[in-house]
C-alpha positions in Angstrom: -65.2 -40.8 144.3 -64.7 -44.3 142.9 -66.6 -46.4 140.3 -67.0 -50.0 141.2 -67.4 -52.5 138.4 -68.6 -56.0 139.3 -67.6 -58.4 136.5 -65.4 -61.4 135.7 -61.7 -61.0 135.1 -61.9 -61.6 131.4 -64.5 -59.1 130.1 -63.4 -57.1 127.0 -66.5 -54.9 127.1 -65.7 -53.8 130.7 -62.0 -53.3 129.6 -63.3 -50.7 127.1 -65.1 -48.7 129.8 -62.2 -49.0 132.2 -59.9 -47.5 129.6 -62.3 -44.6 129.1 -62.6 -44.0 132.9 -58.8 -44.0 133.2 -58.5 -41.3 130.5 -60.8 -39.0 132.5 -58.9 -39.7 135.8 -61.9 -41.4 137.4 -60.8 -43.9 140.1 -62.0 -47.4 139.3 -62.2 -50.6 141.3 -62.9 -53.9 139.6 -64.2 -56.8 141.5 -65.5 -60.3 140.6 -67.8 -61.4 143.5 -66.5 -64.9 142.8 -63.2 -63.8 144.3 -64.8 -63.0 147.6 -63.6 -64.3 150.1 -60.0 -64.8 148.9 -58.5 -62.2 146.6 -60.9 -59.6 147.9 -61.7 -58.7 151.5 -64.8 -56.8 152.8 -65.7 -55.3 156.2 -68.9 -53.5 157.2 -69.7 -52.2 160.6 -72.4 -50.3 162.5 -71.1 -48.1 165.4 -72.5 -45.1 167.2 -75.5 -45.2 165.0 -73.6 -44.9 161.8 -72.6 -47.3 159.0 -69.3 -47.7 157.2 -68.0 -50.4 154.9 -64.8 -51.2 153.0 -63.7 -53.4 150.1 -60.1 -54.3 149.5 -59.0 -55.7 146.1 -55.3 -56.2 145.2 -54.2 -53.8 148.0 -56.6 -51.0 147.0 -59.2 -50.1 149.6 -62.6 -48.6 148.8 -64.8 -47.0 151.4 -68.6 -47.1 150.8 -68.6 -43.3 151.6 -66.3 -42.9 148.6 -68.4 -45.0 146.2 -69.8 -43.0 143.3 -71.5 -45.7 141.2 -71.8 -49.4 140.7 -71.8 -51.2 137.3 -73.3 -54.7 137.5 -71.6 -55.9 134.4 -71.2 -59.7 134.5 -70.5 -60.6 138.2 -69.7 -64.1 139.1 -71.4 -66.1 141.9 -70.2 -64.8 145.2 -67.7 -67.3 146.8 -67.4 -69.4 143.6 -63.6 -69.2 143.6 -63.2 -69.9 147.3 -61.0 -72.8 148.4 -64.1 -74.7 149.5 -67.1 -73.3 147.7 -70.6 -74.2 148.7 -74.2 -73.0 148.4 -74.0 -71.8 152.0 -70.9 -69.8 151.4 -72.4 -68.2 148.2 -75.5 -67.2 150.2 -73.5 -65.8 153.1 -71.1 -63.9 150.8 -74.0 -62.5 148.7 -75.7 -61.3 151.9 -72.5 -59.5 153.1 -71.4 -58.0 149.8 -74.7 -56.8 148.3 -76.1 -55.9 151.7 -73.1 -53.6 152.2 -73.4 -52.1 148.7 -77.1 -51.4 149.1 -76.3 -49.3 152.1 -74.1 -47.0 150.0 -75.4 -43.8 148.4 -74.3 -44.9 145.0 -76.0 -45.0 141.6 -76.5 -48.4 140.0 -76.3 -49.6 136.4 -78.4 -51.6 136.9 -79.9 -52.0 140.4 -80.0 -55.8 141.2 -83.7 -55.6 142.0 -84.5 -54.1 138.6 -82.1 -56.4 136.9 -83.7 -59.5 138.3 -87.1 -58.4 137.2 -85.9 -57.3 133.7 -84.6 -60.8 133.0 -88.1 -62.3 133.1 -89.1 -62.8 129.5 -92.9 -62.9 130.1 -92.6 -59.6 132.0 -90.4 -58.1 129.2 -93.1 -58.8 126.6 -95.8 -57.3 128.7 -93.9 -54.1 129.3 -92.9 -54.0 125.7 -96.6 -54.1 124.7 -97.5 -51.4 127.2 -94.6 -49.3 126.0 -96.0 -49.3 122.4 -93.7 -51.8 120.7 -94.8 -54.3 118.0 -94.6 -57.6 119.8 -95.1 -61.0 118.0 -97.8 -63.3 119.4 -96.0 -65.5 122.0 -96.9 -68.4 124.3 -95.2 -69.9 127.3 -96.6 -73.3 128.1 -96.1 -76.8 129.5 -99.1 -78.1 127.6 -98.3 -80.0 124.3 -101.9 -79.4 123.2 -101.7 -75.6 123.6 -98.3 -75.5 121.9 -99.7 -77.5 118.9 -102.7 -75.2 118.7 -100.5 -72.1 118.7 -98.3 -73.6 115.9 -101.4 -74.5 113.9 -102.8 -71.0 114.3 -99.6 -69.2 113.2 -98.1 -71.9 110.9 -94.5 -70.8 111.1 -93.3 -70.4 114.7 -90.0 -70.3 116.5 -89.0 -72.0 119.7 -86.3 -70.6 121.9 -85.0 -70.4 125.4 -86.5 -67.9 127.8 -83.6 -67.7 130.1 -80.7 -68.2 127.7 -78.0 -70.9 127.7 -77.7 -72.7 131.1 -74.6 -72.5 133.2 -72.9 -75.8 133.6 -74.8 -79.0 133.1 -76.5 -79.6 130.7 -74.0 -78.0 128.3 -76.7 -76.9 125.9 -77.3 -73.8 123.9 -80.7 -73.5 122.3 -80.7 -71.2 119.2 -84.0 -69.9 118.0 -85.4 -72.7 115.8 -88.1 -72.5 113.2 -90.7 -75.3 113.5 -94.1 -76.1 111.9 -97.4 -77.4 113.3 -96.3 -81.0 112.4 -93.5 -80.9 115.0 -93.6 -83.3 118.0 -94.7 -81.2 120.9 -94.7 -83.9 123.6 -91.5 -82.7 125.1 -93.2 -79.4 126.1 -94.6 -81.3 129.1 -91.1 -81.7 130.5 -90.4 -78.0 130.9 -91.9 -74.6 129.9 -91.6 -73.8 126.2 -91.4 -70.4 124.6 -93.1 -70.3 121.2 -93.4 -67.2 119.1 -94.8 -66.3 115.7 -92.0 -66.2 113.2 -91.2 -62.8 111.8 -89.6 -62.9 108.3 -86.9 -60.3 108.6 -84.8 -58.3 106.3 -82.5 -57.1 109.1 -81.5 -57.4 112.8 -81.6 -54.3 114.9 -79.5 -53.9 118.1 -80.5 -50.7 120.1 -78.2 -50.0 123.0 -79.4 -47.5 125.7 -77.2 -45.8 128.2 -79.2 -43.5 130.4 -81.1 -41.3 127.9 -78.7 -41.9 125.0 -79.7 -44.4 122.3 -77.4 -46.1 119.8 -79.0 -48.2 117.1 -77.2 -50.5 114.7 -78.6 -52.6 111.8 -77.3 -55.7 110.1 -78.9 -57.1 106.9 -80.2 -60.6 107.4 -79.6 -63.5 105.1 -82.7 -64.9 103.3 -84.6 -67.2 105.6 -82.3 -66.4 108.5 -83.9 -67.2 111.9 -81.4 -66.3 114.6 -78.9 -63.6 113.8 -76.6 -64.6 116.7 -75.5 -67.8 114.9 -73.7 -68.3 111.7 -71.5 -65.9 109.8 -72.8 -63.5 107.1 -71.2 -61.1 104.7 -73.0 -58.2 106.3 -71.7 -55.9 109.0 -73.4 -53.8 111.7 -74.1 -50.2 110.5 -75.2 -47.3 112.6 -78.8 -46.1 111.9 -81.0 -43.4 113.3 -83.7 -44.3 115.9 -87.2 -43.7 114.7 -89.1 -41.2 116.9 -91.8 -43.7 117.8 -89.2 -46.4 118.8 -87.3 -43.8 120.8 -90.5 -42.9 122.8 -91.2 -46.6 123.5 -87.7 -47.3 124.6 -87.7 -44.4 127.1 -91.1 -45.6 128.4 -89.8 -49.2 128.8 -86.7 -48.0 130.7 -88.8 -45.8 132.9 -91.1 -48.7 133.9 -88.2 -51.2 134.2 -86.1 -48.7 136.1 -83.0 -49.5 134.0 -80.0 -47.3 133.3 -78.6 -49.6 130.7 -80.3 -52.0 128.3 -79.7 -53.7 124.9 -82.9 -54.2 122.8 -83.1 -56.7 119.9 -85.6 -56.2 117.1 -86.4 -57.9 113.9 -87.1 -55.5 111.0 -89.6 -56.9 108.6 -90.1 -56.1 104.9 -92.4 -53.2 105.7 -89.8 -51.6 108.0 -91.5 -52.5 111.2 -89.2 -53.1 114.2 -90.6 -56.2 116.1 -89.6 -56.4 119.7 -87.7 -59.7 120.5 -86.1 -59.0 123.8 -84.4 -56.5 126.1 -81.2 -57.7 127.7 -80.4 -55.6 130.8 -76.8 -56.6 130.7 -76.3 -57.1 126.9 -72.9 -56.9 125.1 -72.1 -53.7 123.2 -68.4 -54.1 122.4 -69.0 -55.8 119.0 -71.4 -53.1 118.0 -69.0 -50.3 118.9 -66.1 -51.9 117.1 -68.0 -52.3 113.9 -70.0 -49.0 113.9 -67.7 -46.7 115.8 -70.6 -45.6 118.1 -69.2 -44.2 121.4 -71.1 -46.6 123.6 -68.2 -47.3 126.0 -67.7 -43.5 126.3 -71.4 -43.1 127.2 -71.2 -45.8 129.9 -68.1 -44.3 131.4 -69.7 -40.8 131.4 -72.8 -42.1 133.1 -70.7 -44.0 135.8 -68.4 -41.0 136.4 -71.0 -38.3 136.9 -72.6 -37.4 140.1 -76.3 -37.5 140.7 -77.8 -34.2 139.4 -75.0 -33.6 136.9 -76.3 -32.6 133.5 -75.3 -34.9 130.6 -74.3 -33.5 127.2 -77.0 -33.4 124.5 -77.6 -36.6 122.5 -75.2 -37.0 119.6 -76.2 -38.9 116.5 -75.7 -42.6 117.1 
């Protein structure tokens, strides 16, 4: 039984998991949907009331009947690397590839349906609240008047992208930016803005979830730091235990979202409260593992390699 990893060719995080799978003798096929058609070939057929499908990558053939699990790591757009790419080719290739994979009796990390929903930031905040997390007051709006009112009410607020940096044009990355009520909010009318009450933090928390296993890491924040993803600091990520209340909320969130993998980001304030910022269903974990030594890639490989119904080992301290 084979593990299928859908990701780009250059993905160091996936490389770490592939190495773990090779050590256990688990067959692996790696495919970037952008290489289909071209480097990869697919075929699916219905005959005599039965279904079968095959993928061929670099001479290796995978039958859907021999597919154990699928890791939706960082797949490219289907058909993007074709000789003559087009929106039509992307749509057709997506229909063929994911339609075939949906027919297989395989476990997903994460299922595309759940992954698409999990990316929606307003939905994330709603589920986080219902799961018991502390969630900063937030507004999504195209009204300059409402944006200004929100800023006046909370004084210090941050503005950030809901969907992350865009692909292609415009080449823009919007870091989380601290603003005050005297800012010019007229631009809000041009596109939805995400405004959130600023949480003065003493540390960033990254909590990585693999199935039922939780790995928390903490990095001390610089004074006045707004976005921990930008700028170098003298602090490193350190493994920390997961508070029981946070653990219960995480498991509830994953249950509602139907996710097998997720990376949560929290801001820890001066009182030690972990404020929910976001949950990235496909978030990176390589940098955390390299700095903390937490066996996250091993946990991912174990989840992908086991069969449905297999029992996992007890949670080890993260």
